[in-house]
SERO-4910 file (N, C-alpha, C, O; in steps of 0.05 Angstrom, whole numbers):
BEGIN
 pado doro    nc1    nc2    nc3   cac1   cac2   cac3    cc1    cc2    cc3    oc1    oc2    oc3
  Met    A   1339   2295   3482   1340   2290   3483   1338   2286   3480   1345   2270   3463
  Ala    A   1320   2292   3491   1317   2282   3496   1322   2273   3485   1307   2259   3471
  Gly    A   1345   2275   3484   1355   2261   3480   1361   2254   3465   1369   2233   3473
  Asn    A   1366   2255   3439   1369   2240   3414   1372   2211   3425   1365   2211   3449
  Gly    A   1377   2187   3418   1380   2160   3425   1393   2143   3414   1383   2131   3395
  Asn    A   1424   2136   3424   1440   2113   3421   1468   2121   3435   1474   2145   3435
  Thr    A   1486   2104   3445   1506   2115   3456   1525   2127   3432   1535   2149   3435
  Ala    A   1528   2113   3414   1546   2123   3394   1525   2142   3382   1533   2163   3372
  Gly    A   1502   2137   3382   1486   2155   3370   1459   2160   3387   1438   2167   3376
  Leu    A   1462   2156   3411   1443   2164   3430   1440   2194   3433   1444   2206   3455
  Arg    A   1435   2203   3417   1438   2234   3423   1410   2245   3416   1405   2269   3418
  Pro    A   1402   2226   3464   1376   2227   3455   1368   2235   3436   1378   2238   3413
  Arg    A   1351   2237   3445   1333   2243   3438   1307   2232   3405   1285   2243   3402
  Thr    A   1281   2266   3331   1264   2250   3310   1233   2262   3312   1226   2275   3332
  Gly    A   1218   2258   3294   1193   2267   3294   1182   2272   3271   1193   2268   3249
  Ala    A   1155   2284   3272   1139   2293   3250   1154   2315   3237   1167   2332   3249
  Gly    A   1150   2313   3210   1159   2341   3192   1188   2337   3185   1202   2320   3196
  Arg    A   1195   2353   3168   1225   2350   3158   1243   2363   3176   1251   2386   3171
  Arg    A   1249   2351   3195   1266   2368   3215   1290   2353   3224   1293   2332   3212
  Arg    A   1306   2358   3240   1333   2345   3249   1327   2325   3268   1308   2328   3284
  Thr    A   1342   2303   3269   1338   2282   3287   1361   2273   3304   1384   2275   3296
  Ser    A   1355   2265   3325   1373   2251   3345   1360   2221   3346   1360   2208   3367
  Ala    A   1351   2212   3323   1336   2190   3322   1356   2162   3331   1346   2141   3339
  Gly    A   1382   2166   3328   1400   2149   3334   1393   2141   3364   1385   2118   3369
  Leu    A   1395   2157   3383   1390   2152   3409   1382   2173   3424   1375   2195   3418
  Pro    A   1386   2161   3446   1373   2173   3469   1391   2196   3467   1415   2195   3469
  Ala    A   1375   2223   3462   1383   2246   3464   1394   2262   3467   1416   2267   3477
  Leu    A   1380   2272   3459   1396   2277   3472   1408   2256   3469   1420   2245   3450
  Val    A   1403   2252   3487   1407   2232   3492   1417   2230   3480   1440   2225   3477
  Leu    A   1395   2237   3465   1394   2228   3464   1408   2239   3450   1407   2241   3426
  Ile    A   1422   2247   3462   1430   2246   3433   1448   2235   3431   1460   2234   3409
  Leu    A   1453   2229   3444   1463   2215   3460   1491   2221   3457   1497   2230   3479
  Gly    A   1508   2222   3445   1537   2227   3443   1544   2250   3454   1568   2256   3455
  Leu    A   1523   2268   3464   1531   2294   3470   1549   2294   3496   1566   2312   3497
  Gly    A   1548   2279   3516   1563   2281   3537   1586   2258   3540   1601   2255   3560
  Leu    A   1586   2243   3517   1607   2223   3520   1638   2228   3515   1654   2210   3519
  Ser    A   1645   2254   3507   1670   2260   3505   1681   2272   3531   1667   2286   3546
  Thr    A   1705   2268   3537   1713   2275   3565   1723   2304   3562   1728   2315   3541
  Gly    A   1725   2315   3588   1734   2343   3591   1738   2348   3618   1731   2333   3636
  Ala    A   1751   2373   3623   1757   2376   3653   1733   2384   3665   1717   2398   3652
  Val    A   1728   2377   3690   1712   2382   3704   1718   2412   3721   1737   2418   3736
  Ala    A   1697   2426   3714   1698   2455   3727   1701   2452   3760   1691   2434   3773
  Gln    A   1713   2471   3769   1714   2476   3799   1689   2476   3810   1671   2488   3799
  Glu    A   1684   2463   3834   1659   2460   3848   1645   2484   3851   1656   2503   3863
  Arg    A   1618   2488   3841   1602   2508   3852   1578   2502   3866   1561   2486   3856
  Thr    A   1575   2514   3889   1552   2502   3905   1528   2524   3907   1507   2520   3920
  Ser    A   1532   2546   3894   1513   2568   3892   1486   2558   3872   1489   2539   3856
  Glu    A   1464   2570   3874   1443   2556   3860   1447   2558   3832   1440   2541   3816
  Leu    A   1459   2581   3825   1471   2586   3798   1456   2607   3785   1438   2620   3795
  Gly    A   1466   2610   3755   1450   2626   3735   1427   2646   3743   1430   2665   3757
  Ser    A   1408   2639   3732   1384   2658   3731   1363   2651   3751   1355   2628   3753
  Glu    A   1354   2671   3768   1336   2665   3788   1308   2678   3780   1289   2680   3796
  Thr    A   1307   2685   3755   1281   2696   3747   1268   2679   3724   1246   2685   3715
  Ala    A   1282   2657   3714   1273   2641   3693   1288   2612   3694   1311   2608   3701
  Leu    A   1272   2595   3684   1287   2569   3682   1296   2570   3655   1280   2567   3637
  Arg    A   1321   2573   3650   1336   2575   3626   1343   2549   3611   1362   2535   3618
  Val    A   1328   2544   3592   1333   2516   3581   1343   2515   3551   1333   2530   3534
  Cys    A   1363   2497   3545   1377   2494   3517   1363   2474   3504   1357   2456   3519
  Ala    A   1356   2473   3482   1340   2455   3467   1339   2459   3436   1343   2480   3425
  Asp    A   1334   2436   3424   1333   2436   3394   1302   2445   3387   1282   2433   3395
  Pro    A   1300   2467   3371   1273   2477   3362   1259   2460   3346   1235   2464   3345
  Ala    A   1271   2437   3331   1259   2420   3312   1263   2388   3319   1269   2371   3303
  Asn    A   1258   2385   3343   1267   2356   3349   1242   2339   3360   1244   2322   3377
  Lys    A   1221   2346   3349   1196   2327   3358   1202   2300   3353   1217   2293   3335
  Pro    A   1190   2282   3371   1172   2288   3388   1185   2297   3419   1170   2298   3438
  Met    A   1208   2300   3422   1221   2313   3443   1220   2340   3450   1208   2346   3471
  Ser    A   1230   2356   3436   1231   2383   3435   1223   2399   3410   1230   2392   3388
  Ser    A   1208   2423   3414   1201   2435   3390   1194   2467   3400   1186   2473   3423
  Lys    A   1199   2481   3381   1196   2512   3387   1166   2516   3392   1158   2536   3404
  Asp    A   1148   2498   3382   1123   2506   3388   1112   2496   3416   1089   2502   3423
  Gly    A   1130   2481   3431   1126   2476   3455   1107   2449   3461   1097   2444   3482
  Glu    A   1106   2433   3439   1091   2411   3439   1106   2384   3449   1094   2365   3459
  Gly    A   1135   2387   3445   1150   2364   3454   1145   2355   3483   1139   2371   3501
  Phe    A   1148   2329   3487   1146   2319   3515   1170   2330   3535   1168   2331   3559
  Glu    A   1191   2337   3521   1215   2350   3541   1202   2378   3548   1205   2386   3571
  Asn    A   1187   2394   3528   1178   2419   3533   1160   2422   3556   1159   2441   3571
  Lys    A   1144   2400   3555   1124   2398   3574   1135   2389   3605   1124   2396   3626
  Ile    A   1154   2376   3603   1170   2371   3631   1185   2396   3641   1188   2403   3665
  Ala    A   1194   2411   3617   1211   2437   3629   1186   2452   3641   1188   2460   3664
  Asp    A   1161   2455   3627   1141   2472   3637   1134   2462   3668   1128   2480   3684
  Leu    A   1134   2437   3676   1129   2424   3701   1149   2437   3722   1143   2447   3743
  Val    A   1178   2435   3709   1200   2444   3730   1199   2474   3734   1206   2484   3755
  Ala    A   1190   2487   3712   1190   2517   3717   1165   2523   3735   1168   2541   3752
  Arg    A   1143   2511   3735   1121   2512   3751   1131   2511   3782   1128   2529   3798
  Glu    A   1144   2489   3785   1153   2483   3815   1172   2503   3824   1174   2508   3848
  Leu    A   1187   2515   3805   1205   2536   3813   1191   2564   3816   1202   2582   3827
  Gly    A   1167   2565   3805   1154   2592   3803   1166   2610   3785   1165   2634   3788
  Arg    A   1177   2599   3764   1193   2617   3746   1182   2613   3715   1172   2591   3712
  Pro    A   1181   2628   3696   1177   2621   3667   1199   2608   3655   1222   2612   3662
  Val    A   1193   2591   3636   1216   2578   3621   1224   2596   3598   1208   2606   3583
  Gln    A   1251   2599   3597   1268   2615   3576   1284   2598   3559   1303   2586   3569
  Tyr    A   1277   2596   3531   1291   2576   3517   1320   2594   3502   1322   2618   3496
  Thr    A   1337   2578   3499   1362   2582   3481   1354   2556   3462   1354   2532   3470
  Trp    A   1348   2564   3433   1343   2545   3413   1376   2540   3400   1392   2559   3398
  Phe    A   1381   2516   3394   1404   2507   3380   1399   2481   3371   1390   2463   3386
  Pro    A   1407   2477   3343   1404   2447   3336   1423   2428   3349   1447   2434   3354
  Met    A   1411   2404   3354   1422   2384   3366   1445   2368   3347   1441   2347   3335
  Ala    A   1466   2381   3347   1487   2375   3327   1514   2375   3341   1515   2379   3365
  Thr    A   1536   2371   3327   1561   2374   3337   1566   2402   3350   1560   2421   3336
  Gly    A   1574   2406   3373   1578   2432   3385   1556   2438   3401   1557   2461   3411
  Phe    A   1534   2423   3406   1512   2434   3417   1520   2439   3448   1517   2461   3458
  Leu    A   1531   2421   3460   1536   2423   3490   1556   2450   3493   1551   2469   3508
  Arg    A   1580   2448   3478   1595   2468   3481   1584   2499   3476   1593   2518   3488
  Lys    A   1567   2500   3459   1555   2527   3452   1528   2534   3468   1517   2556   3465
  Thr    A   1521   2517   3485   1496   2522   3499   1503   2520   3527   1512   2540   3539
  Leu    A   1500   2496   3541   1503   2496   3570   1527   2506   3580   1528   2523   3599
  Leu    A   1550   2495   3566   1577   2500   3574   1589   2528   3570   1610   2537   3581
  Asp    A   1572   2542   3551   1576   2571   3548   1553   2588   3561   1544   2608   3551
  Asn    A   1547   2579   3582   1525   2592   3602   1506   2607   3589   1501   2629   3598
  Arg    A   1493   2597   3564   1469   2607   3551   1441   2591   3565   1418   2599   3559
  Cys    A   1446   2572   3583   1424   2562   3595   1437   2551   3622   1460   2553   3628
  Asp    A   1414   2537   3637   1422   2526   3658   1416   2497   3664   1422   2485   3684
  Val    A   1402   2487   3642   1396   2460   3643   1386   2450   3613   1372   2463   3597
  Ile    A   1397   2425   3608   1387   2409   3584   1368   2389   3592   1374   2375   3612
  Met    A   1345   2384   3582   1328   2362   3583   1336   2341   3571   1350   2343   3551
  Gly    A   1327   2316   3580   1332   2292   3559   1362   2284   3556   1371   2281   3534
  Tyr    A   1376   2280   3579   1407   2276   3572   1411   2249   3586   1401   2242   3607
  Ile    A   1428   2234   3568   1434   2205   3580   1451   2208   3601   1467   2227   3602
  Gln    A   1449   2187   3622   1462   2184   3647   1492   2176   3641   1499   2155   3651
  Leu    A   1509   2190   3627   1534   2180   3620   1551   2208   3617   1539   2230   3614
  Gly    A   1577   2205   3617   1594   2230   3607   1603   2245   3632   1592   2245   3654
  Glu    A   1627   2259   3625   1641   2274   3647   1637   2306   3641   1646   2321   3658
  Arg    A   1626   2314   3620   1627   2342   3615   1600   2350   3625   1594   2373   3618
  Val    A   1582   2338   3640   1561   2353   3650   1559   2339   3680   1572   2320   3686
  Leu    A   1542   2350   3696   1532   2338   3719   1505   2329   3714   1488   2345   3708
  Asn    A   1500   2303   3718   1472   2293   3712   1458   2294   3736   1470   2288   3757
  Thr    A   1428   2302   3736   1413   2300   3758   1403   2267   3761   1407   2252   3742
  Asn    A   1392   2259   3780   1379   2235   3777   1360   2228   3755   1345   2246   3747
  His    A   1360   2205   3745   1344   2200   3723   1315   2202   3726   1307   2195   3748
  Tyr    A   1301   2210   3712   1275   2212   3713   1255   2195   3694   1230   2198   3695
  Tyr    A   1269   2178   3676   1256   2154   3664   1280   2140   3650   1301   2150   3643
  Thr    A   1272   2115   3648   1287   2095   3630   1274   2081   3604   1252   2071   3604
  Ser    A   1291   2083   3583   1274   2071   3559   1298   2056   3542   1322   2057   3549
  Ser    A   1288   2042   3518   1305   2029   3503   1301   2032   3475   1282   2044   3466
  Tyr    A   1319   2021   3460   1315   2015   3428   1291   1999   3427   1283   1984   3445
  Leu    A   1277   2002   3402   1254   1983   3393   1260   1975   3370   1274   1988   3354
  Leu    A   1247   1950   3365   1240   1941   3336   1212   1948   3330   1193   1941   3344
  Val    A   1210   1965   3307   1186   1973   3296   1181   1952   3271   1197   1946   3254
  Thr    A   1153   1944   3274   1144   1925   3249   1115   1931   3244   1103   1944   3261
  Pro    A   1105   1923   3223   1078   1921   3220   1066   1900   3237   1077   1879   3243
  Lys    A   1043   1908   3247   1028   1893   3268   1025   1860   3259   1027   1841   3274
  Asp    A   1020   1860   3230   1018   1830   3223   1047   1816   3214   1048   1793   3204
  Ser    A   1066   1830   3217   1091   1819   3208   1098   1794   3227   1091   1795   3250
  Pro    A   1113   1773   3216   1122   1752   3231   1147   1762   3249   1156   1747   3266
  Leu    A   1157   1786   3246   1177   1795   3265   1166   1808   3287   1182   1815   3305
  Ala    A   1142   1814   3289   1130   1828   3314   1131   1808   3336   1122   1785   3335
  Gly    A   1143   1823   3358   1147   1808   3385   1176   1800   3385   1183   1790   3407
  Val    A   1194   1800   3366   1221   1798   3369   1233   1813   3390   1228   1837   3391
  Thr    A   1249   1800   3408   1259   1818   3427   1290   1820   3429   1301   1833   3447
  Ser    A   1301   1807   3409   1332   1809   3410   1341   1807   3378   1328   1794   3362
  Leu    A   1361   1820   3374   1375   1825   3347   1389   1795   3339   1396   1788   3316
  Ser    A   1390   1780   3360   1404   1753   3354   1380   1731   3348   1386   1708   3345
  Asp    A   1355   1739   3346   1333   1721   3342   1338   1712   3313   1345   1729   3296
  Pro    A   1335   1685   3307   1341   1673   3281   1319   1686   3257   1323   1688   3233
  Ala    A   1296   1695   3271   1276   1703   3251   1287   1731   3237   1274   1740   3219
  Leu    A   1306   1741   3245   1317   1767   3230   1340   1763   3213   1353   1782   3205
  Lys    A   1346   1739   3208   1372   1731   3191   1358   1737   3161   1337   1727   3154
  Gly    A   1373   1752   3148   1370   1756   3119   1345   1783   3116   1337   1792   3095
  Lys    A   1338   1790   3140   1316   1813   3137   1330   1839   3133   1352   1842   3143
  Lys    A   1318   1856   3118   1329   1884   3116   1315   1900   3138   1291   1905   3139
  Leu    A   1336   1909   3156   1329   1929   3178   1339   1956   3174   1362   1959   3164
  Gly    A   1323   1976   3181   1329   1999   3182   1341   2010   3207   1330   2008   3229
  Val    A   1368   2022   3204   1380   2030   3230   1394   2055   3227   1404   2062   3205
  Ile    A   1396   2069   3249   1410   2094   3250   1439   2092   3250   1449   2080   3269
  Ala    A   1456   2102   3229   1486   2100   3233   1493   2103   3261   1479   2116   3277
  Gly    A   1517   2092   3269   1530   2096   3296   1514   2089   3320   1524   2091   3343
  Ser    A   1488   2080   3316   1468   2077   3341   1482   2050   3352   1499   2036   3341
  Ala    A   1470   2044   3378   1476   2019   3392   1467   1993   3373   1482   1975   3367
  Pro    A   1442   1994   3364   1434   1972   3346   1452   1967   3326   1456   1944   3320
  Ala    A   1462   1985   3315   1482   1986   3291   1506   1968   3301   1515   1951   3285
  Ser    A   1514   1972   3320   1541   1960   3336   1532   1928   3336   1549   1911   3328
  His    A   1507   1919   3344   1499   1893   3347   1499   1881   3318   1509   1860   3312
  Leu    A   1484   1898   3301   1483   1887   3273   1510   1877   3262   1510   1856   3250
  Val    A   1532   1893   3265   1558   1889   3256   1564   1862   3268   1572   1844   3254
  Arg    A   1562   1859   3296   1571   1835   3309   1559   1810   3299   1573   1789   3296
  Gln    A   1532   1812   3293   1515   1792   3283   1520   1788   3255   1508   1768   3245
  Gly    A   1537   1802   3237   1540   1793   3211   1517   1804   3193   1514   1796   3170
  Met    A   1497   1824   3205   1475   1830   3192   1475   1857   3180   1454   1864   3169
  Met    A   1494   1873   3182   1495   1900   3173   1494   1900   3140   1485   1919   3127
  Arg    A   1504   1879   3129   1504   1883   3097   1474   1881   3087   1467   1892   3065
  Asp    A   1457   1867   3102   1432   1869   3094   1413   1892   3102   1389   1893   3095
  Ala    A   1423   1912   3118   1414   1934   3133   1410   1958   3113   1424   1960   3093
  Lys    A   1393   1974   3119   1393   1997   3105   1397   2023   3131   1382   2026   3150
  Gly    A   1421   2037   3123   1429   2056   3141   1413   2084   3136   1406   2092   3114
  Tyr    A   1409   2098   3160   1397   2126   3160   1417   2145   3177   1430   2138   3197
  Glu    A   1418   2167   3168   1439   2187   3182   1429   2195   3209   1404   2197   3214
  Leu    A   1447   2200   3227   1445   2207   3254   1442   2236   3255   1419   2246   3259
  Phe    A   1464   2251   3250   1465   2280   3251   1456   2294   3225   1470   2296   3204
  Val    A   1431   2305   3228   1420   2319   3205   1411   2347   3213   1411   2354   3237
  Asp    A   1403   2362   3193   1384   2389   3202   1359   2378   3195   1353   2373   3172
  Arg    A   1343   2374   3218   1317   2365   3215   1294   2386   3202   1271   2379   3195
  Arg    A   1305   2410   3199   1290   2425   3181   1287   2416   3154   1267   2423   3141
  Tyr    A   1306   2401   3143   1304   2392   3117   1304   2361   3116   1295   2350   3095
  Gln    A   1312   2348   3133   1317   2319   3133   1303   2308   3158   1302   2320   3179
  Asp    A   1291   2279   3154   1277   2268   3175   1283   2238   3173   1267   2225   3160
  Pro    A   1303   2227   3183   1313   2202   3181   1294   2186   3194   1289   2165   3181
  Ser    A   1280   2189   3219   1261   2173   3231   1233   2170   3213   1222   2148   3209
  Gly    A   1225   2195   3205   1202   2192   3190   1207   2176   3164   1189   2162   3156
  Asp    A   1229   2178   3151   1237   2166   3124   1240   2134   3134   1231   2117   3118
  Met    A   1249   2127   3151   1251   2097   3162   1224   2087   3164   1220   2065   3153
  Leu    A   1201   2102   3180   1176   2088   3183   1163   2092   3156   1145   2076   3150
  Ala    A   1168   2112   3138   1155   2109   3108   1165   2084   3099   1148   2066   3095
  Asp    A   1191   2078   3095   1201   2055   3083   1189   2030   3092   1183   2012   3076
  Leu    A   1185   2028   3120   1173   2007   3135   1145   2000   3122   1137   1978   3114
  Glu    A   1133   2024   3121   1103   2020   3110   1099   2010   3082   1082   1994   3075
  Ala    A   1118   2021   3067   1121   2017   3037   1136   1989   3034   1139   1983   3010
  Gly    A   1147   1972   3053   1159   1948   3049   1187   1952   3039   1198   1931   3032
  Thr    A   1200   1971   3037   1227   1977   3032   1245   1964   3053   1266   1955   3046
  Ile    A   1237   1962   3078   1252   1949   3098   1233   1933   3115   1209   1939   3117
  Asp    A   1246   1911   3127   1225   1891   3141   1219   1898   3170   1201   1886   3183
  Gly    A   1235   1919   3181   1234   1929   3210   1253   1954   3214   1273   1957   3200
  Ala    A   1244   1970   3233   1260   1993   3239   1269   1989   3267   1254   1980   3285
  Leu    A   1300   1999   3271   1311   1997   3296   1313   2024   3304   1326   2040   3290
  Met    A   1301   2032   3324   1297   2062   3334   1296   2066   3361   1285   2049   3375
  Trp    A   1307   2085   3372   1307   2094   3401   1273   2099   3410   1258   2115   3399
  Gly    A   1268   2084   3430   1242   2086   3439   1226   2110   3443   1203   2111   3434
  Pro    A   1241   2133   3458   1227   2160   3461   1223   2170   3433   1207   2188   3430
  Val    A   1235   2163   3411   1226   2174   3386   1208   2158   3370   1191   2170   3356
  Ala    A   1210   2130   3370   1194   2115   3353   1164   2111   3366   1143   2110   3353
  Gly    A   1166   2109   3397   1138   2106   3411   1120   2127   3403   1099   2121   3391
  Pro    A   1128   2154   3409   1111   2175   3403   1100   2178   3370   1077   2180   3361
  Leu    A   1124   2176   3356   1117   2169   3325   1094   2152   3321   1073   2161   3310
  Val    A   1097   2128   3328   1082   2106   3318   1052   2114   3333   1031   2113   3320
  Lys    A   1052   2122   3357   1025   2126   3370   1012   2148   3358    987   2148   3359
  Ala    A   1025   2172   3345   1013   2194   3334   1004   2189   3306    983   2200   3298
  Gly    A   1019   2174   3288   1011   2172   3262   1013   2147   3248   1009   2147   3224
  His    A   1020   2124   3260   1025   2098   3247   1007   2078   3260   1020   2062   3274
  Pro    A    982   2073   3259    967   2058   3273    973   2028   3265    969   2010   3281
  Asn    A    983   2024   3243    989   1997   3228   1012   1987   3238   1018   1964   3231
  Leu    A   1030   2001   3256   1055   1990   3264   1057   1983   3295   1041   1994   3310
  Thr    A   1074   1968   3302   1077   1961   3331   1106   1962   3341   1124   1958   3325
  Val    A   1111   1967   3365   1138   1969   3377   1140   1951   3394   1121   1946   3409
  Gln    A   1167   1937   3397   1175   1917   3416   1203   1927   3425   1221   1930   3409
  Pro    A   1206   1933   3454   1229   1937   3464   1252   1915   3462   1248   1892   3470
  Leu    A   1275   1923   3453   1294   1902   3454   1308   1897   3478   1328   1912   3483
  Leu    A   1302   1877   3495   1312   1877   3522   1326   1852   3529   1335   1847   3551
  Lys    A   1327   1837   3507   1339   1808   3511   1370   1806   3495   1382   1784   3491
  Glu    A   1380   1833   3487   1405   1833   3474   1430   1831   3491   1436   1849   3507
  Pro    A   1446   1810   3487   1470   1807   3509   1495   1820   3495   1499   1824   3471
  Gly    A   1509   1827   3517   1536   1840   3508   1533   1872   3505   1511   1883   3511
  Gln    A   1554   1885   3496   1554   1916   3494   1553   1924   3467   1564   1909   3451
  Pro    A   1541   1948   3457   1530   1968   3484   1502   1957   3486   1489   1944   3470
  Lys    A   1496   1966   3511   1468   1963   3522   1451   1975   3504   1458   1991   3487
  Met    A   1423   1966   3510   1404   1973   3492   1383   1993   3506   1366   2005   3493
  Phe    A   1385   1996   3530   1369   2011   3547   1385   2035   3565   1408   2030   3574
  Tyr    A   1373   2058   3569   1387   2080   3577   1375   2095   3599   1351   2098   3594
  Arg    A   1382   2105   3619   1370   2124   3641   1372   2152   3627   1391   2159   3613
  Ile    A   1351   2166   3632   1351   2196   3621   1349   2216   3645   1333   2213   3664
  Thr    A   1366   2236   3644   1367   2255   3665   1364   2284   3652   1360   2287   3628
  Met    A   1367   2304   3670   1368   2332   3660   1400   2336   3668   1410   2323   3686
  Ala    A   1416   2355   3650   1442   2360   3651   1444   2388   3661   1429   2405   3653
  Val    A   1464   2392   3678   1473   2418   3688   1504   2418   3685   1517   2398   3679
  Arg    A   1515   2444   3691   1541   2446   3686   1560   2433   3711   1552   2434   3734
  Pro    A   1581   2422   3707   1596   2407   3727   1602   2426   3752   1611   2449   3747
  Gly    A   1598   2418   3776   1602   2430   3800   1578   2442   3809   1578   2448   3832
  Glu    A   1554   2446   3796   1532   2461   3804   1511   2441   3822   1488   2435   3815
  Lys    A   1524   2432   3844   1512   2408   3859   1484   2420   3871   1464   2406   3866
  Ala    A   1483   2441   3884   1462   2454   3894   1440   2452   3877   1419   2442   3883
  Trp    A   1446   2466   3849   1423   2464   3833   1415   2436   3823   1392   2431   3818
  Ala    A   1434   2418   3821   1427   2394   3811   1408   2383   3835   1387   2372   3828
  Arg    A   1411   2384   3860   1399   2376   3878   1370   2385   3882   1351   2371   3890
  Lys    A   1369   2413   3875   1340   2423   3871   1324   2412   3850   1300   2408   3854
  Leu    A   1335   2406   3828   1325   2393   3809   1316   2362   3816   1294   2353   3810
  Asn    A   1334   2349   3828   1327   2323   3840   1302   2323   3860   1285   2305   3863
  Ser    A   1303   2344   3870   1277   2346   3894   1252   2348   3876   1232   2336   3881
  Ile    A   1255   2364   3855   1229   2368   3836   1223   2345   3824   1199   2339   3823
  Ile    A   1241   2329   3815   1237   2304   3800   1226   2281   3820   1210   2264   3811
  Arg    A   1233   2281   3845   1224   2260   3864   1196   2266   3870   1179   2248   3873
  Arg    A   1191   2290   3873   1164   2301   3885   1143   2301   3860   1119   2300   3865
  Asn    A   1153   2303   3836   1136   2299   3814   1137   2279   3793   1129   2283   3769
  Gln    A   1148   2256   3804   1157   2232   3787   1129   2219   3776   1130   2209   3753
  Gly    A   1107   2219   3789   1084   2209   3776   1071   2226   3755   1057   2215   3739
  Glu    A   1075   2252   3755   1064   2273   3734   1085   2269   3712   1077   2271   3689
  Ile    A   1106   2265   3716   1130   2264   3692   1123   2236   3678   1123   2234   3654
  Asp    A   1118   2216   3694   1111   2192   3681   1084   2193   3663   1081   2180   3642
  Ala    A   1064   2211   3675   1041   2214   3658   1047   2231   3634   1033   2226   3614
  Ile    A   1063   2248   3634   1071   2264   3610   1085   2245   3590   1080   2247   3566
  Leu    A   1102   2228   3598   1114   2209   3580   1099   2186   3569   1105   2176   3548
  Arg    A   1082   2179   3583   1062   2156   3575   1042   2168   3560   1031   2153   3544
  Asp    A   1035   2192   3563   1015   2205   3542   1026   2208   3519   1013   2202   3499
  Ala    A   1051   2217   3516   1068   2218   3493   1071   2195   3476   1077   2197   3452
  Gly    A   1069   2170   3489   1078   2146   3474   1104   2133   3483   1112   2112   3473
  Val    A   1119   2148   3504   1146   2138   3508   1146   2111   3523   1132   2110   3543
  Pro    A   1160   2088   3517   1158   2067   3530   1175   2068   3554   1199   2071   3551
  Leu    A   1166   2066   3574   1178   2068   3603   1188   2041   3611   1173   2022   3609
  Leu    A   1213   2037   3621   1223   2012   3635   1228   2015   3661   1233   2037   3670
  Asp    A   1229   1994   3678   1241   1993   3706   1269   2004   3704   1281   2008   3682
  Asp    A   1279   2009   3728   1307   2024   3724   1327   2005   3715   1348   2014   3706
  Met    A   1323   1978   3716   1345   1958   3706   1341   1954   3679   1356   1937   3668
  Gly    A   1321   1965   3665   1315   1956   3639   1306   1930   3631   1310   1921   3609
  Thr    A   1293   1917   3651   1286   1893   3648   1260   1883   3638   1255   1860   3630
  Gly    A   1242   1905   3640   1214   1900   3630   1200   1930   3636   1212   1949   3645
  Pro    A   1169   1929   3627   1159   1954   3631   1156   1967   3657   1152   1952   3676
  Lys    A   1157   1992   3663   1154   2005   3688   1127   2002   3694   1109   2007   3678
  Pro    A   1122   1993   3721   1092   1990   3731   1077   2016   3728   1089   2037   3730
  Ala    A   1054   2015   3724   1039   2042   3719   1037   2056   3747   1033   2080   3747
  Asp    A   1040   2042   3770   1038   2056   3797   1070   2060   3809   1074   2066   3833
  Gly    A   1090   2055   3790   1119   2056   3798   1130   2081   3788   1154   2086   3793
***
């Protein structure tokens, strides 16, 4: 997912350490491009599906703060919650969040669910969304750019912004004629060796860039965990497409409607606990329409 994070680069889903990222977007989301290509929808299946002895999850083993092999990612914790409700253990199939992830995992029947998947695409069946988040502008707390809510704000003209290639913010920078001043970071990398999100935050703290444009579920937890001198601001005022906020779901195979309904029921009954996991991690939560923060009791 979690998405890595951008629609061109929302594949949700970044994090600490030298690992691969979906920093561009929502993960899975984020990662976002995972479910955007078209494909034939499988014949409808109404049985519960796959394994009845374990919750089989496909995830990136090095995609903190979303997922990690040590189980510390916030999507790992949400998977634990789902498994608890099912009365089954979690069983992971680990696979890098890169080209071929969907085809070689969920669609190859190596698992029964992917956590942190953007609510788009025809190659999967999405559950109901369990959170909504957006891209952020990350700046030093004392920066004159702190509080900027739109890339069209004149305060950003001539500033050097870090941006993940292929992400939604990158498209807006191109439209605004601001890409020539930007510094690009790769979207699809092996995070065991590269860490674009960590590099971007390091560059921001070093003054190499003036601001960092990052997917919220990536940037929020990273800033909370290790960058107390930085602040984050959701970009909620951007006109036009691509949009800057996305709803995040769990993905199952097309046609597995009974399984999706079971997951929807778990999400509905446990939404408060899911919100608590996300807030504790530092994920910025928005209302369903992406217009402002989600109320604490919402």
